[in-house]
N, C-alpha and C positions, 0 to 999 in steps of 0.2 A: 659863827665862823666854821661850823662843821657841815660838810656836804657829803652826799652820796658819791658825787663825781665832780672833780675839777678838771677842766680842759685848759691847757696852756696854749693859746693861739686860736684865733677865730677865722681862719681861712676856710676854704671849702671842705677841708677835713674836720677841723675843729668845730665850726658852727653847725654842720650837719650832725656830727656826733652828739653835740649838746642838745639839739632839738629832738633827735631820736631818743636820747636818754630821758629827756623830760616827758616825751610821749609815753615812755614805759614806766613812768611814775617816780623817776629819780629827782632828788633835789640837786640842781646843777648850778655850778658857777663857771664862768669863763674868764680867763685872764688875758687881756689884750693890751699891748704896749702902744699901738697906733689906732687905726680905724677898724671898725668891725667889718669883717669880710676878708681881711688879710690881703696879701699881695695880689692874688687872682682877681678879686673884685675891685680893688682900688688901683692897682698898678699893673695888672697883667691881662687876664682873659677878657674882661669886660671893656675897660677903656681902650685897649688896643683895637678891639672889634669896632668901636665907635669911630676911631681914626680911619680904619680900613674902609668902613662904609662911606665916610666922607670922600676918600680917594676914589672909591668905586663910582659914586655919584658924579664926581668931577670927570671921571673917565667916560661915563655915559654921555655927559654933555659934550665932551670933545668929539664924540662919534655920533652925535645926534643925526647928522646928515645920512648916516648909514641906515637909519630907521625912517627916513623920509621926513625929518623934522628940521626946519631951518630956524636957528636962534641967533641972537647977537653974540658978541664976544663974552667970554667968561674968564674969571680969575680965581685961583685958589686963595682963600684967606686963611693962612696958617694959624693965626691967633684965634680966630673963631672956631676952627676945627679943634684946636686944643681945648678951648673953653667948653665946647659941646661934649668932648670926651670926659672932661672932669665932672661936668654936670651929671652925665650918665652914671659915672662911678659913685658920686656922692648920693645920688638917688637910690642906687642899689644898696649902699651901706646903710642908709636910713631904713631900707626894707628889712635888713637883718636885725636892726634894733627893734623894729616892730615885731618881728617873729620871736625875738627873745622875750619881749614883754608879754606877748600872747602866751608863751609857754612857761612864764614865770622863771626865767633863767636870770641869775644874778651876773652882772658884768662888773669885773674888777679891773680897773685901769692901772696899768703899770707893767713892770718887767718881772716875770715869774721865774722862780728857781726852786728846784727840788731840794728839800732838806729831810733829814731822817725822821722816821715816825709817820710816814705818809702825810707829809705836810708840804705846803708851797709857801715860800717867802716871796712876797710881792713888794717891789720898791716902786713907789709912785714918783711923779714928776718932781716933787719937792725933796726926794731922797728918803722919805719916811718908809720904814720897813714894817710890814704886817704879816703875821703868819695865819694861814688857813689850813684846816685839816679836811681830809676826805678819805672815804673807804677805797676809792679808786681814783687814779690820776692818769689822764691821757696827755701825752706830749704831741703837739701838732704845731710846731714852731716854724715849719716851712723851710724855704731856701732863699738865697740871694744870688745875685750875679757872680759868676766865677771870675776871679781876677787872675789873668795870666802873668807869669813872672816878668815878661818883657812888654807888658801892656798894662801899666799901672793906671787905674781909673782915678782921674782928678776931678771929675764932675764938670769940667769946662771944655777941654779939647778932647779928652778921652772919657766917654760917658758910658753909662749902662742903660738898660731899657727904661728905668724910671725917669731918668733925665731926658731920654729921647722922646718921651711923651709930653714934656713940659718945657721944651726949649723956648727961649725968649723970641728967637727969630728963626726962620727957615734957613738952613745952611745951603750954600750954592753947590758944594760938593761934599759927599760923605763916603767914608770907607767903612763897610760893615765887616767885622771880623767874626766869622762863624756863620755857617749857612744852614743851621737847623731851623726850626719853626720860627723862633724869635727873629733870627737874622733875615730870613727871606720875607717875612711879613713886613718888617720895617723897610727893607729894600724896596718892596712894592709900593708901600705908602709914600715914601719920600720921592722915589723916582716918578710916580704918577703925578705928584703935585709940582714937579719941575726941578728937583734936586738931581745933580749928576751923582750916580751911585756906582760904587765898585764893591763887589763882594769877594772876600778872601776866605777860602775854606782849606783847612789843613789836610783833611782826608781825601783820598784819591777819587772817590765817587763824585765829589763836587757838591752841588746843591742838594739839600735834604739827604745827607749821606746815610741816614738810618732807614730810608725808604727803599723799596724795591728799585734796582738799578734802572728799570724801564721808566719809572716815575721821575727819577733824578735826571735822566737824559732828556725827557720831554720838557721838564721845567727849565733846564739849562738852555735848551733850544729856544723856548719861548722868551726867556729873560734876555738872552743875547739879541734876539730879533727886536725886542722892545727898546734896546739901547742900554741895558744894565751890563756893566763890565763884570765878567765872572772869571775868577782865578781859582780853579780847583787844584787840589794836590799841591798847595802852596803854603809856605810858612811865613809868618810875620817875624822878621828878624829884629826890627826896632821901630820905634816911633819917636821922632824928634819934634817936640812941641815948643822949642825955644824961640822960634820965629813967629811971624804973624799967622802962618799956616802950619798945619801938621805935615810932616814928611814921613810917609810910611815906607819902610824898606821891606820888600818881599822877596822870597826866594822859591823858585820852582823846585819841588822835591823830585821831579822827573829828570831834569837835566842840570840842576844847580844854578841856573841863570838867575841873576839878581836884577831887580829894577825898583823904581820908586814911584809912589803915587802921592801927589799933593792934594790936600783937602782941607776943609774948614774944621771938620770934626770927625773923630773916629768912634764908632759904636762898637763896644765889646759885647758880642753876643755868643760867647764861647761856652754856653751852658750855665748851670747853677751849682751852688755848693750848699750843703745842709746847714741850718742854723742850730748846731748842737754844742757850740761853745758856751761856757758860763751858765749852764742851766742845771748843774748839779750832778751830771752823769758820773764824773770821776769820783766824787765824794761818796756816792751811793754804790759804786762798783757796777754800774750798768754797762753791759758789754756793747762795744761798738766795733766797727770795721771800716777803716778809712773815713771816719767821720760819720758813718751811718749807724743808727741804732739797730741792734739785732733783736728780732722778735720771732714769736712762733706764728702759726697760721691764723691765730686769732689776735695777734698784735700785742701779746704780753711780752715784756722784757724778761730777763732772768731774775728780776725782782718782782715777787708777787704783788699785784695791785697797781703796778706801774706799766703803762702801755705807750706805744708810739705808732703814729700813722702818718701817711703823706710823704712829703719830700725828704723827711729825715730818716726814712728806712730804705733799704735797697728796693729797686723797682722803678717803673716809669714815673717820672715827676709830672703827673697830670692831675688836674683838678678833679675830674670825675673818678679817678682812681682813689684819691684821698677821701672823697665822699663815701665811696663804696666801702673802703676800709673802716671808716668811722662808724658806719651803720653796723657792719659785721662785728666790730669790737664791742660796741655797747649792747648789742643783742646777746652776745655771749656773756657779757657781764651780768645781764638781766636774767640769765638762766635759760635762754632760748638756745636752739640748735641751728644757727645760721650755717649755710653752705660756705666753705672757704672760697675765696676769690680765685677765679680762673684767670691767671695773668696772660694766658695765650689767647684770650678773647677780649682784649682791651682795645677799643678803637683809638686811633691817633688821628688828629685833625690839624691841618695847617691852613690858615685863612688868607693866604696870598691870593693872587688872581692869575691863573685859575687855582681853585682850591685843591687841596690834597687830603685824602682820607684813606686809611688802611686798617686792617685787622688781621691777626693770625700770621701764618707763615709767609715769607717771601718765597719765590720760586726756588731760589738756591737753598734757602734754609730747609724747605720741605724735602729737597733731594738729599741734603746733608743728613736729615733725620731718617733717611731710608725709604721714603715714599717714592713710588713710581707715580708720576704726576700727569694729569691732563690740565692743560692751560688754555683758557679762552680769552680773547681780547675783542672788544667791540669799540670802535672809534666813534666819537660824537659827531664826526663829519657825516656819519650814516644815520644820525638821529634827526628825525623831522622836527621835534621840539627844540633841539639844540640849534638847528639851522634857523628856525623861525625866531629864536631868541637872540640870534647873533652871537652864540656862544658854542661854537663847534670845535674848539680846541680841546684836546685831551682824549681820554679813553677809560674804559673799565677793564681790569684784568682780574680774572678769577682763577683759582688754583684748586684742583680736586685730586683726591687719591684715586688712581686708576682702578684699583682693585675693588674697593667698596663704595666709592662715590662720596667719601667724606669730604666735607667742605673745609679745605685747609686754610684758605686765605683770600683776601680781596685787596686790591690796590687800585685807587681811583684818582684821576686828575681831571678836573673840569669844573664847570659852574655848578654850584650847589651840592657838590658831592659830600660835603660834611653833613648834610641833611639826609643823604642817601645811605650812608654807611650803617645806620642803625638797623636797616633791613637785614644786612649780612650778620651783624652781631646777634640778632634774635634768631636768625636761621641757624647759625652755628651753635647757639645755646640749645636749640631744639633738635640738634643733630640732623638737620635737613641735608638731603643728598642733592647732587647736581641735577638729577632727573626730576626730583620734586620741585626744584626751583624753576626748571624749564616749564613744567606743567602748571605752575602757579600763574594765573592770568594777571598780567600787568596792564594798567590802563594806558590807553593811547590817545593823544600823544603826550608822553612824559619823558623826562630825562631818565627816570628809573627803569624804563623799558630796557635800557642798555645793560642792566644787571642780568635780566632774563636772557638777552641776546648773547652776552658774554658766556653765560652758562651753556647756551645752545652751541656756541662756537667751540667750546671745549669738547663737545660730543658730536661735532660735525652735523649739527641740526640747525645752524643759524640760517635765518630767512633773508635778512636784509644786508647781507654782505656777499 
């Protein structure tokens, strides 16, 4: 029952930390109350991308004539799409199980709680409690859907993202509350397969309000053109679920005008909240702020030997961030000297259609930070590869420091941009300048040429505009 390291939670932070620790020679155990892989693998990142791919394939078929292909009628089979999504998630979870066996990591099924003396008390499904000891303990308990005061999730008419992936039948009309990554991805999926969708966002910017305003405006324009109803700068006043349908009362924050939307189901996608309740934080005196665990740059809490990573600490709630934090944490525990994570070089990706990817400063944030900026934009309408692929919506926007050429940020909207953003992340990590990016030869014809062209546009050297 004694381990070098116990990790509570097996999401992308927990399982990566566990495997890296095992690689470094530690005897590791992982406590998990549900399926290996956590929310991301089982109910988030992976199964949602499977659903989105199904929607994208259906959309291709609907536009086959645009590519010179004539086919018969097609129909979206919602049940089979859901089944495929669950099969993908189940397969990935089994993959984590294989990696744990390969690295000799012990899996302890149950709910974990910190107790004094660097111990973890695990309660199994039958209610039996067992204590395990470790030299180091990492908390990686993740997050869940945030419940708004006037939007109580009942799992039937008002649902969260987990239920949205496993509904028994496709709704005829849906209201999505929240236009961040989760909201716009589900809006795209359901709209594409035939559901009437309305999106309501509290913040003034509208869709994807955390992105650069140019990205938000472009997605809003494309969503409205496709038939998605978008209500930005709007609050949800109430939801009446007493009748057959839901009646959502909304209010414009601009002019105070109220209106109602009827729908079959409301998806609450207003962010996430950390799972920090009932895990022993208060009993051990571990410091928190608004529910988030406070840690140092190597993720140690104020209690020596107790660490926290992922969605339960302040910072972006992203799977790749949690994984990076887990690796840094265990490498520090092992006596190595890992470089602290640069949170200003974290890519964010949204897998709607068109996709969105960004990293670093927005234009306004760069100006607010005191930079004199050079900005270059290149539209995919000028990209030969994008035109040939029938994917000419969107653009690349790059931001540089005018004085030294420092690569400050990138904002992309278009087909496959979630695959293209890594070039920018590596370039910024290597302190690449705008001129160096221009002179790095990009293959033709590719979508990635737009990155080079946007850099050239910033310095008045663009060729294809």
